[in-house]
C-alpha positions as CSV (number, residue, x, y, z in Angstrom):
1,M,165.7,176.0,15.3
2,F,167.6,176.4,12.0
3,K,169.1,173.5,10.1
4,R,170.7,172.9,6.7
5,I,168.6,171.2,4.1
6,Q,171.7,169.9,2.4
7,P,175.0,168.6,3.9
8,V,178.1,170.8,3.9
9,D,179.8,170.1,0.6
10,K,182.8,172.4,0.8
11,P,183.5,173.2,4.4
12,V,184.9,176.5,5.7
13,H,186.0,176.8,9.3
14,L,185.5,179.9,11.5
15,V,185.5,180.7,15.2
16,F,182.6,182.4,17.0
17,E,183.4,183.5,20.6
18,E,186.1,180.8,20.9
19,Q,183.7,178.1,19.5
20,P,184.8,176.5,16.2
21,I,182.1,176.3,13.6
22,T,182.0,174.5,10.2
23,A,180.2,176.4,7.5
24,C,179.5,175.9,3.8
25,E,181.6,177.8,1.2
26,G,179.4,180.7,0.0
27,D,177.4,181.1,3.3
28,S,177.0,184.5,4.8
29,V,178.4,184.7,8.3
30,A,174.8,185.1,9.6
31,A,173.6,181.9,7.8
32,A,176.7,180.0,9.1
33,L,176.1,181.1,12.7
34,L,172.3,180.3,12.5
35,A,173.0,176.9,11.1
36,A,175.4,176.3,14.0
37,G,172.6,177.2,16.5
38,V,173.9,180.7,17.3
39,T,171.0,183.2,17.5
40,A,172.5,186.1,19.5
41,F,174.9,188.2,17.4
42,R,175.0,191.4,19.4
43,Q,174.3,193.0,22.7
44,V,172.2,196.2,22.7
45,A,174.0,199.5,23.4
46,R,172.4,199.9,26.8
47,G,171.4,196.9,28.8
48,D,171.9,193.2,28.5
49,A,169.4,192.3,25.8
50,L,170.8,190.2,22.9
51,R,169.8,190.6,19.3
52,G,170.1,188.4,16.2
53,P,169.3,188.6,12.5
54,Y,165.9,189.9,11.4
55,C,165.8,190.7,7.7
56,M,168.9,188.9,6.4
57,I,169.2,191.4,3.5
58,G,171.1,194.2,5.2
59,N,168.3,196.6,6.0
60,C,167.9,196.2,9.8
61,Y,171.5,196.1,11.2
62,E,170.4,193.6,13.9
63,C,173.0,191.1,12.9
64,R,176.1,193.3,13.5
65,V,179.2,191.5,14.7
66,E,182.9,192.0,15.0
67,I,184.9,190.1,12.4
68,D,188.7,189.8,12.7
69,G,188.7,192.9,15.1
70,K,186.5,195.1,12.9
71,P,183.3,196.1,14.6
72,N,179.8,196.9,13.3
73,L,179.9,194.5,10.3
74,Q,176.5,193.1,9.2
75,A,176.9,189.3,9.4
76,C,174.2,188.9,6.6
77,Q,176.4,190.9,4.2
78,Q,179.7,189.2,4.9
79,R,180.8,185.8,3.4
80,V,182.6,183.2,5.5
81,R,186.3,182.8,5.0
82,D,188.4,180.1,6.4
83,G,189.8,181.0,9.8
84,I,187.9,184.2,10.4
85,Q,187.3,185.2,14.1
86,V,183.7,186.4,14.8
87,R,182.7,188.0,18.1
88,L,179.5,189.4,19.5
89,Q,179.1,193.1,18.9
90,R,178.9,194.6,22.4
91,G,177.5,198.0,23.4
92,L,178.1,201.4,21.9
93,R,180.7,202.3,19.3
94,K,183.9,203.9,20.5
95,P,184.2,207.7,19.7
96,G,185.2,208.3,16.1
97,E,184.3,204.7,15.1
98,R,182.3,204.5,11.9
99,D,180.2,201.7,10.3
100,E,182.0,199.8,7.5
101,P,180.4,200.2,4.1
């Protein structure tokens, strides 16, 4: 569906749901995942439906993921870093948990 128009020049390695992914330095996490063929970033709060990026500018919150154990981060607003662990955002937040700025 999505593909890079230029080859990866400076590779950065991350892991999404135990799957290694090579991204380009400077990519957002959302762009890196989409380029790797990942389209489902989170599971809705109630039910099994999966969601993925919509606006890619931080307005819609559809691209929320867990990065290095921190939930509710917008993948489109986070830059890839070598070795980060990214997981699907699943279900409701835990009591007292707040969105990261």
